[in-house]
C-alpha positions as CSV (number, residue, x, y, z in Angstrom):
1,X,43.8,-0.7,-32.8
2,X,45.8,2.1,-31.7
3,X,42.9,4.3,-31.3
4,X,40.9,1.7,-29.2
5,X,43.8,1.2,-26.7
6,X,44.2,5.0,-26.3
7,X,40.7,5.5,-25.8
8,X,40.3,2.7,-23.4
9,X,43.4,4.3,-21.4
10,X,42.1,7.5,-21.1
11,X,38.8,6.8,-20.4
12,X,39.0,3.7,-18.3
13,X,37.3,5.4,-15.1
14,X,34.1,6.3,-17.2
15,X,33.9,2.9,-18.7
16,X,34.0,1.1,-15.6
17,X,31.4,3.4,-14.1
18,X,29.2,3.1,-17.1
19,X,29.7,-0.6,-16.8
20,X,28.7,-0.7,-13.2
21,X,25.6,1.4,-13.9
22,X,24.4,-1.0,-16.5
23,X,25.0,-4.0,-14.2
24,X,22.9,-2.2,-11.5
25,X,20.0,-1.5,-13.9
26,X,20.3,-5.0,-15.0
27,X,20.2,-6.3,-11.5
28,X,17.4,-4.1,-10.2
29,X,15.2,-4.3,-13.3
30,X,12.0,-5.8,-11.5
31,X,12.3,-3.2,-9.0
32,X,10.6,0.3,-9.0
33,X,13.0,2.9,-9.7
34,X,13.6,5.8,-12.1
35,X,13.1,5.6,-15.8
36,X,15.6,2.7,-16.8
37,X,14.9,3.8,-20.5
38,X,16.5,7.5,-19.5
39,X,19.2,6.0,-17.5
40,X,20.2,3.9,-20.3
41,X,19.9,7.1,-22.5
42,X,22.1,9.0,-20.1
43,X,24.7,6.1,-20.1
44,X,24.7,6.3,-23.6
45,X,25.4,9.9,-23.9
46,X,28.5,9.7,-21.4
47,X,29.7,7.2,-23.6
48,X,29.4,9.4,-26.9
49,X,30.9,12.4,-24.8
50,X,34.0,10.4,-23.9
51,X,34.5,8.8,-27.5
52,X,34.0,12.2,-29.2
53,X,36.9,13.8,-26.7
54,X,39.1,11.0,-27.8
55,X,38.4,11.4,-31.7
56,X,38.9,15.0,-31.2
57,X,42.2,14.7,-30.1
58,X,43.2,11.7,-32.5
59,X,45.1,12.4,-35.6
60,X,42.6,11.7,-38.7
61,X,43.0,12.4,-42.2
62,X,41.1,15.7,-43.1
63,X,37.8,15.2,-44.0
64,X,34.0,15.2,-43.0
65,X,34.6,12.6,-40.1
66,X,36.8,15.1,-37.9
67,X,34.8,18.0,-38.6
68,X,31.5,16.0,-37.5
69,X,33.5,14.8,-34.5
70,X,33.8,18.4,-33.5
71,X,30.2,18.9,-33.8
72,X,29.3,16.7,-30.8
73,X,29.9,19.4,-28.4
74,X,26.5,19.5,-27.7
75,X,26.3,16.1,-26.1
76,X,27.1,17.9,-22.5
77,X,23.6,19.7,-22.8
78,X,22.0,16.5,-23.9
79,X,23.1,14.6,-20.5
80,X,21.7,17.5,-18.5
81,X,18.7,17.8,-20.6
82,X,17.8,13.9,-20.1
83,X,18.6,14.6,-16.3
84,X,16.2,17.5,-16.1
85,X,13.6,15.0,-17.6
86,X,14.2,12.4,-15.2
87,X,14.4,14.4,-12.2
88,X,11.9,17.5,-12.6
89,X,8.3,16.5,-12.6
90,X,7.0,18.4,-15.6
91,X,4.2,17.4,-18.1
92,X,5.3,19.7,-20.8
93,X,9.0,18.5,-21.7
94,X,9.1,21.2,-24.7
95,X,10.2,23.7,-22.0
96,X,13.4,21.5,-21.8
97,X,13.7,20.2,-25.4
98,X,13.7,23.6,-27.2
99,X,16.9,24.9,-26.0
100,X,18.7,21.5,-26.7
101,X,17.3,21.4,-30.0
102,X,18.8,25.2,-30.9
103,X,22.1,23.8,-29.7
104,X,22.2,20.8,-31.8
105,X,21.3,22.9,-34.8
106,X,23.9,25.8,-34.1
107,X,26.7,23.3,-33.4
108,X,25.9,21.2,-36.5
109,X,25.7,24.6,-38.5
110,X,29.0,26.3,-37.0
111,X,30.9,23.1,-37.5
112,X,30.0,21.8,-40.5
113,X,29.7,24.7,-42.8
114,X,32.6,25.0,-45.5
115,X,35.6,26.7,-44.2
116,X,34.9,26.2,-40.3
117,X,37.7,26.9,-38.4
118,X,38.7,26.9,-34.6
119,X,36.8,29.9,-33.9
120,X,33.5,28.6,-35.3
121,X,34.5,25.4,-33.3
122,X,34.7,27.6,-29.9
123,X,31.5,29.4,-30.4
124,X,29.8,26.0,-30.7
125,X,31.5,25.0,-27.4
126,X,30.0,28.3,-25.9
127,X,26.7,27.8,-27.0
128,X,26.7,24.5,-25.6
129,X,27.7,25.7,-22.3
130,X,25.1,28.1,-21.9
131,X,22.6,25.8,-22.9
132,X,24.2,23.3,-20.0
133,X,24.1,26.1,-17.6
134,X,20.2,26.6,-18.3
135,X,19.6,23.1,-17.3
136,X,21.8,23.3,-14.3
137,X,19.8,26.2,-13.4
138,X,16.4,24.5,-13.9
139,X,17.9,21.8,-11.6
140,X,19.1,24.3,-8.9
141,X,15.3,25.9,-8.9
142,X,13.8,22.4,-8.5
143,X,16.1,21.9,-5.7
144,X,15.1,25.0,-3.9
145,X,11.4,24.0,-4.5
146,X,12.1,20.5,-3.0
147,X,13.7,22.6,0.3
148,X,10.1,24.5,0.6
149,X,8.4,21.0,0.8
150,X,10.9,19.9,3.6
151,X,12.4,17.2,1.2
152,X,16.0,18.2,2.0
153,X,17.9,15.0,1.0
154,X,16.4,15.4,-2.3
155,X,17.5,18.9,-2.6
156,X,20.9,18.1,-1.2
157,X,21.5,15.7,-4.0
158,X,20.3,17.7,-6.7
159,X,22.5,20.4,-5.6
160,X,25.5,18.0,-5.4
161,X,25.0,17.3,-9.1
162,X,24.8,20.9,-10.1
163,X,27.6,22.0,-8.2
164,X,30.2,19.3,-9.3
165,X,28.7,19.9,-13.0
166,X,29.2,23.7,-12.9
167,X,32.5,23.4,-11.4
168,X,33.6,21.1,-14.6
169,X,32.2,23.7,-17.1
170,X,34.0,26.5,-15.4
171,X,37.1,24.7,-15.1
172,X,37.0,23.7,-18.5
173,X,36.7,27.3,-19.8
174,X,39.8,28.2,-17.5
175,X,41.9,25.2,-18.8
176,X,42.5,24.1,-15.3
177,X,40.7,20.6,-15.7
178,X,39.5,19.6,-19.1
179,X,38.4,16.2,-20.4
180,X,36.6,15.4,-17.2
181,X,33.2,15.9,-18.1
182,X,32.3,12.3,-18.9
183,X,33.9,11.1,-15.7
184,X,31.9,13.7,-13.6
185,X,28.7,12.9,-15.6
186,X,29.1,9.1,-14.9
187,X,29.8,9.7,-10.8
188,X,26.7,12.0,-10.9
189,X,24.5,9.5,-12.7
190,X,26.1,6.8,-10.4
191,X,25.1,8.7,-7.2
192,X,21.7,9.7,-8.2
193,X,20.5,6.2,-9.3
194,X,22.2,4.8,-6.0
195,X,20.2,7.5,-4.1
196,X,16.9,6.9,-5.7
197,X,17.2,3.2,-5.2
198,X,17.8,3.7,-1.5
199,X,14.8,5.8,-1.5
200,X,12.8,3.5,-3.4
201,X,13.9,0.5,-1.1
202,X,13.1,2.5,2.1
203,X,9.4,3.3,0.8
204,X,8.9,-0.4,0.0
205,X,10.2,-1.5,3.4
206,X,8.1,1.1,4.9
207,X,4.9,0.0,2.7
208,X,5.9,-3.7,3.7
209,X,5.6,-2.8,7.4
210,X,2.3,-0.9,6.9
211,X,0.9,-3.7,5.1
212,X,2.1,-6.1,7.9
213,X,0.4,-4.2,10.4
214,X,-2.7,-3.8,8.3
215,X,-3.0,-7.5,8.0
216,X,-2.5,-8.0,11.8
217,X,-5.1,-5.6,12.5
218,X,-7.5,-7.7,10.0
219,X,-6.5,-10.9,11.6
220,X,-7.7,-9.4,14.9
221,X,-11.0,-8.2,13.6
222,X,-11.7,-11.6,11.9
223,X,-11.1,-13.0,15.3
224,X,-13.3,-10.6,16.9
225,X,-15.8,-11.1,14.5
226,X,-15.8,-14.6,14.9
227,X,-16.0,-14.2,18.7
228,X,-18.9,-11.9,18.6
229,X,-21.5,-14.0,17.0
230,X,-20.4,-17.1,19.4
231,X,-21.0,-14.7,22.3
232,X,-24.4,-13.2,21.1
233,X,-25.6,-16.6,20.5
234,X,-24.5,-18.2,23.9
235,X,-26.2,-15.0,25.5
236,X,-29.4,-15.9,23.7
237,X,-29.3,-19.2,24.7
238,X,-28.8,-18.4,28.3
239,X,-31.9,-16.0,28.2
240,X,-33.7,-18.5,26.2
241,X,-33.3,-21.0,28.8
242,X,-34.7,-18.6,31.5
243,X,-38.0,-18.4,29.4
244,X,-38.9,-21.6,29.1
245,X,-42.3,-21.2,31.0
246,X,-43.0,-18.4,28.4
247,X,-43.5,-20.1,25.0
248,X,-44.0,-17.2,23.0
249,X,-40.8,-15.5,24.3
250,X,-38.9,-18.7,23.7
251,X,-40.1,-19.1,20.3
252,X,-39.0,-15.3,19.5
253,X,-35.6,-15.8,20.7
254,X,-35.4,-19.0,18.9
255,X,-36.1,-17.3,15.5
256,X,-33.8,-14.3,16.3
257,X,-30.9,-16.7,16.8
258,X,-31.7,-18.6,13.8
259,X,-32.0,-15.4,11.8
260,X,-28.9,-14.1,13.4
261,X,-26.9,-17.2,12.6
262,X,-28.2,-17.3,8.8
263,X,-27.0,-13.6,8.4
264,X,-23.6,-14.1,10.0
265,X,-23.1,-17.2,7.7
266,X,-24.4,-15.6,4.5
267,X,-22.2,-12.4,4.9
268,X,-18.9,-14.8,4.7
269,X,-20.2,-16.6,1.3
270,X,-18.7,-15.4,-1.6
271,X,-20.3,-18.2,-3.7
272,X,-23.7,-18.5,-4.7
273,X,-26.0,-20.2,-2.2
274,X,-29.2,-22.3,-2.4
275,X,-32.5,-20.8,-2.6
276,X,-33.9,-23.3,0.1
277,X,-30.9,-22.0,2.4
278,X,-32.1,-18.2,1.7
279,X,-35.7,-19.3,2.1
280,X,-34.6,-20.4,5.7
281,X,-33.4,-17.2,6.6
282,X,-36.4,-15.3,5.1
283,X,-38.8,-17.5,7.2
284,X,-36.8,-16.9,10.4
285,X,-37.0,-13.3,9.6
286,X,-40.8,-13.4,8.9
287,X,-41.4,-15.4,12.0
288,X,-39.9,-12.4,14.2
289,X,-41.9,-9.7,12.0
290,X,-45.2,-11.8,12.7
291,X,-44.6,-11.5,16.4
292,X,-44.3,-7.9,15.8
293,X,-47.2,-7.1,13.6
294,X,-49.4,-9.8,14.4
295,X,-52.4,-10.4,12.0
296,X,-51.4,-6.9,10.3
297,X,-48.9,-8.9,8.2
298,X,-50.1,-11.5,5.8
299,X,-47.7,-13.7,4.1
300,X,-48.4,-15.7,0.8
301,X,-46.1,-18.3,-0.9
302,X,-46.3,-19.2,-4.3
303,X,-43.0,-21.1,-4.9
304,X,-42.5,-23.4,-8.0
305,X,-39.4,-24.4,-7.2
306,X,-36.3,-24.3,-4.4
307,X,-33.7,-26.1,-6.9
308,X,-31.6,-23.0,-7.9
309,X,-28.6,-20.8,-6.5
310,X,-28.3,-17.1,-6.1
311,X,-26.0,-14.7,-4.3
312,X,-26.5,-14.9,-0.5
313,X,-28.9,-12.1,1.0
314,X,-30.2,-11.1,-2.4
315,X,-33.8,-11.9,-1.7
316,X,-34.0,-11.3,2.4
317,X,-33.4,-7.6,1.9
318,X,-36.5,-7.5,-0.6
319,X,-38.6,-9.1,1.8
320,X,-37.4,-6.8,4.6
321,X,-38.2,-3.6,2.3
322,X,-41.8,-5.2,1.6
323,X,-42.5,-5.8,5.0
324,X,-40.9,-2.5,6.7
325,X,-41.8,-0.2,3.8
326,X,-44.7,-1.9,2.1
327,X,-47.1,-3.1,4.7
328,X,-45.9,-1.6,7.8
329,X,-46.4,1.8,6.5
330,X,-50.2,1.1,6.2
331,X,-52.6,1.4,8.8
332,X,-54.2,-1.8,8.1
333,X,-51.1,-3.6,7.6
334,X,-50.8,-5.5,4.1
335,X,-49.7,-8.6,2.2
336,X,-46.3,-10.0,1.3
337,X,-46.2,-12.4,-1.7
338,X,-43.1,-14.5,-2.3
339,X,-43.3,-15.9,-5.9
340,X,-40.8,-18.2,-7.8
341,X,-41.1,-19.2,-11.5
342,X,-39.1,-20.5,-14.0
343,X,-38.6,-20.1,-17.9
344,X,-36.2,-21.7,-20.3
345,X,-33.5,-19.2,-19.7
346,X,-34.5,-17.6,-16.1
347,X,-35.4,-18.1,-12.7
348,X,-37.5,-15.4,-11.6
349,X,-38.3,-14.5,-8.2
350,X,-40.8,-11.7,-6.9
351,X,-41.5,-10.0,-3.6
352,X,-45.0,-8.3,-3.9
353,X,-46.2,-6.1,-1.2
354,X,-49.7,-4.5,-1.1
355,X,-50.8,-2.4,2.0
356,X,-54.2,-1.6,3.1
357,X,-55.5,1.7,4.4
358,X,-53.9,5.1,4.7
359,X,-49.9,5.2,4.0
360,X,-47.4,7.0,6.3
361,X,-44.1,6.4,4.5
362,X,-41.7,9.0,5.8
363,X,-38.4,10.3,3.7
364,X,-36.2,8.3,6.0
365,X,-37.9,4.9,5.4
366,X,-37.7,5.8,1.6
367,X,-33.9,6.3,1.9
368,X,-33.4,3.4,3.9
369,X,-35.4,1.1,1.2
370,X,-33.0,2.4,-1.3
371,X,-29.8,1.2,0.5
372,X,-31.2,-2.2,0.6
373,X,-32.2,-2.2,-3.2
374,X,-28.7,-1.0,-3.9
375,X,-26.8,-3.6,-1.6
376,X,-28.9,-6.4,-3.7
377,X,-28.0,-4.8,-7.0
378,X,-24.1,-4.8,-5.8
379,X,-24.4,-8.3,-5.1
380,X,-25.9,-9.1,-8.5
381,X,-23.4,-7.2,-10.4
382,X,-20.5,-8.8,-8.7
383,X,-21.8,-12.4,-9.3
384,X,-22.9,-11.5,-12.7
385,X,-26.0,-13.9,-12.1
386,X,-29.0,-11.5,-13.1
387,X,-30.6,-8.3,-12.5
388,X,-33.1,-6.6,-10.1
389,X,-36.4,-4.8,-11.4
390,X,-38.3,-2.5,-9.3
391,X,-42.0,-1.8,-10.6
392,X,-44.5,0.2,-8.6
393,X,-48.1,0.6,-9.4
394,X,-51.5,1.3,-7.8
395,X,-51.5,-2.2,-6.2
396,X,-48.0,-1.7,-4.5
397,X,-44.5,-2.7,-5.6
398,X,-43.0,-5.6,-7.1
399,X,-38.9,-6.3,-6.6
400,X,-38.3,-8.7,-9.4
401,X,-35.2,-10.7,-9.4
402,X,-34.3,-12.1,-12.7
403,X,-31.5,-14.9,-12.7
404,X,-29.8,-16.6,-15.5
405,X,-30.3,-20.1,-15.6
406,X,-28.3,-21.1,-18.7
407,X,-26.7,-19.7,-22.0
408,X,-29.1,-18.6,-24.8
409,X,-29.5,-16.2,-27.6
410,X,-30.3,-12.4,-26.1
411,X,-33.3,-12.3,-28.5
412,X,-34.8,-15.2,-27.0
413,X,-34.1,-14.1,-23.6
414,X,-35.6,-10.8,-23.9
415,X,-38.9,-12.2,-25.6
416,X,-39.4,-14.7,-22.7
417,X,-39.9,-11.8,-20.3
């Protein structure tokens, strides 16, 4: 009991600082900060330093315990070893671990060998001081590196920790101020954690303001995206009203407005849409292309059912590819077939194109066709509703969309197709 009272009275400042550090770690445990595990480790080392100092001066009977207490002089180096691991971002920690490992071994051997006296104890303290100076040197080098990167506040904080710790090592050797290592280490730990928490808080606030600005810009983009389609549709209706005496132009504008509206609506759909809705968009597009290509474009439909769902805009790009790259690139035009079939586990949608005459497909058109196919594949992958197959032969190209209808064994599904 007497030792406990003496320990608390002589180490009161250190104990209060350690309690404050642990309290802050507990209160800020949900905030991003330095490694809490290593902060706890450094606090535990400081507690052991203060405990070993008190045990060393307290009068015990002769035996193993007082000799072992004297071997704890390596704890000062252990504190700065952990601090190096926290502050310096180096992957290979063996560089820091090896000197401390040698320090522990030397201190233990020098103080626990039979007949060890004050001289060996002083040698162990000197070795620990050298190792501590090594870690302080590493921290100093890192501080100057931070200066070259214009991180002056980080550099100043590290140099402050180094300078106060270095003074305590020198003062201890000069018998000017002994027994203050634990208090200085506690203050340095508290200052570093407080500084790092302030930096983390500032970065979080800056990130919050950036996210808030991005959100405002996104809202403005959404509003503009909502305004632009209305402006386009209103403009088309105004132009269409002026063309009432020209039926072909009037119908073209009507088909174009319907096509645009369907595409704008589909772009905002994250859920599957009905095939009948997708088909409306396809028919609006084909109506426009018929006006462009006339008799050169022939469309055949063989649709078994429209009663199923699929990702929005997963068939229309395939039809567009078939028209633009499968028939329009032939001198005699061609035929686009839209086929829908159902099996036990799948709904199969095929877009077939067959051209007539000589083909004139450019490299730019080939690249554009690949973009449309990849977009469809991306939509299918995101929804996990099916897959896309592209089959080319002498008769043309077939884009086959295979959509899952219901669960079933993989073997049965594969044999169906």
